[in-house]
N, C-alpha and C positions, 0 to 999 in steps of 0.2 A: 427575748420580752424587751421591749423599748416602753418605757412610762416616762411621763413628763413628773417629775418631782416637785418644780417649781418654776417660776419666771423671773427675772430681774430686769430691771429698766436700765440698760447699759450703753454706754456710748464707743465709738470707733475711735482709734487713736494709730499711732505708730511710735516705735521705740526710737529715740536718739541715741541714749547711750544708758547702760546700767550705771549709775554714779556711786551707789553704796550697796552693801548687801542687802539693805532693806528698802531701796529706792531706785527708781528709773528716772530719766529725763525723757518725756515723751512730748508728741505734738500732733496737732489737728489742722487743718486747714485755715485757721484763726490766729494758732498761738502756741508757744512752748510753755510746757508746765511739768511738775515733778508729782511721781504718784509713788504710794506706797507699795512695796511688794512683801507680801507676807509669807510667800515660800523663800527660805533661804539657801534651796540648793543652787548648784552651779547654773544649772537653766542654761548652758551654753547653746544648745540646739534649739532654742526658743527664744530668750531674751537676748536680742542683737539687732544693731541698727537697721532698721528699715522692717523690722518685724510688727506686723499689723496686730494689734491688741483690742480688746474688749475691757472696759474698765467702769468702774460705779464712781460716778462725781460725787464728792463730799469734800467740801471747801475745809480746810484745817489751817493750822497756823504754818505748818511746813509743806503740806501737800495738797493738791487738788482733787484727790480721790484716790482708790485703791485697782490695781491691776486684777482682774477676775480671771481673764483666759487670754490665750494667744491662737490666733487664727491660723488653722491650718487647713488649705484647699477652702471647703465649704462648710466646715465645722470649726470647733475649737477646741483645746485642751485647757480644763478646768485647773488652773495653777493655783489659785486663790486657796491656802489652807483653812482659813477662816469659812469661807463658803463650801469647802469640803466637809467640814465639820458639821455646818448648820443642816445640809443637805442629809447627810447621814442620821441628825436627829430627827428632819422630818419624814425620811424614810423609814424610819423606826417607827416613829408615831404612827405612819400609815399602814403598819404591817406590810411594807414592800418586801422585807426581808425575811424570807420564810424560815431560815435557822436562828432568827431572833424574835420569832412571834411571841408574843406574851411577856417581853422585856420591856422595861422603861428605863427612862435615866434617873438614877436615884441620886447620882452626885455628880458635878462636873469638876474636871481639876482634882480628881482623888488623890490624896497624899498616901503613900505606902514607902516604907524604908526610906524617907527623906526626899524621895522623888514625886513628882506630880503626874498623874497619868491623866488622859482625856476624859476617861467615863468611869464611874461604877454604874454598872446597870444590874438591874433586879427584877427577876418575875414573881417576888412576893415568898419565893421558895430557897431562891438561890441568886447568890450576887456575884458577878464577873466583872474583874477587872479589865478595861479594856485601852489599848493603845492603839490610835489611827497613824499611818505613815502615808505620806504622799508619794505616788510613784507616775511622775510626768513624763518620764525620760522613756521613750521606745527605742529599742533595739532593733536592729535592720530584719529579725525575723519575726516581727510583732509583739514581743514580749514588753510590758509594762515594767519599768525596774525600779528598784530602790535601793541603795541611794546612787545618787549622780555623784556624789563626793563623800570622802570618808565622814562617818557622822559617829563621834564619840557619845552624844547624847543618845542616839537611836541604838546604839550598841548597849549603852548602860540601862536603857529601858527594857531590852530584850533579857538582858541578864538578871534584872531585878523580877520580871515579870515570872520568869523560871525558878526564882527563888521561892516566890509568892507559891508558885505550883506546888513546889517540894513540901510546903507548909500546909497545904491540903487549901489553898485560897484558889478559887476558878480564875484563870486569867485568858485573855486573847488577843490574838494582832490582827487587825485589818489594815490591809494595803488598799488605798485608793487609786484605781487606775485610770488615769485623769486623761488617758489619751483616747482620742475618738477612734483610733485604728487600733489599739491593743487588742492582741487575740488571747492573751494569757499573762499572769504574772510571774515573775522569776526574782530572786533578791541577785544584785548586781554584786558576787562576791570578788569579781575582777578589781572593783573599783575599793571594795572594803573587805578583806580577806577573812579578819578576825570574825566577822559578821557569820561565818559558816558554821562555826563551831557554835555559837550561841542558838542558832534557828535549828540546827540539827538537834541539839539538845532539847530544845522546845518540842520537836516532833517526839524524839524518845519519851519526854516526860507526858504527851498526850495535851499540850496546848494546841488549840486551834489556831491555824494559820488560814486566813481567809480573804479573798480580795473581792471588790464591790467594782465594777466598770460604770464610771460616772463621767460624763462630758457635757460640754457646753453646745448649744447651735447659736448662731449669729444673732437671732431675735431675742436671745438672752434666756430661753428655754433650756433648762438642766434637765438632761436626760439620764436615768437609770436604765441602762441596757441589760447589764447582766448583774443581779444581785449575788452570784456565786461563781464568779470567774473562775476558771480553772488555774491552781497553783502548782509551778514546778520548782521544788526545791532537791538538787541534787547532792545528796550528804555521803 
């Protein structure tokens, strides 16, 4: 199922280098400029000198815009976590996600146990604490994977979601499979072994672990290809 969620007016550029955790130096035919990078993963397979990118132009004090996607063949990986979240919200509003039909965003950045989670969703009868995670890395066998570098913040999120579930609070983890050639999602336990115990406990507790396949086309259209991408977790 391929559905257009929204479309952005994007420009093309090329990576010169990643000059910090949150910015890259890029260029086009006329100039060199700095862009904000919202995705703080390593992204070594995507952000490297010469990589072709799509960016949203917005002139700020230190940057000229934000990297939205990285072109791979004739499509693009949607690496921008801000856009990923907005696309999720639009898909939710348009009822494109069957397993969340009837739910709306009750609160963004909901604070629980001293930690902020992306959403508190509600259908009027039940509230669900939801955390989105970006899975932009693609394995050789077509798996969208998270994380691509150890993430103590991500591990803490999963552990606290499990604690909330033990206290009869509904929780959910959603991985955004952002690569157009992904076939399923699986966690990258090789990169972060501690995540295995946390996610396997999530499964035992009945915390839903879901994945959406969302990617970018060169013309700026954002595609929801699979609202229920297979999830494979070896416990």
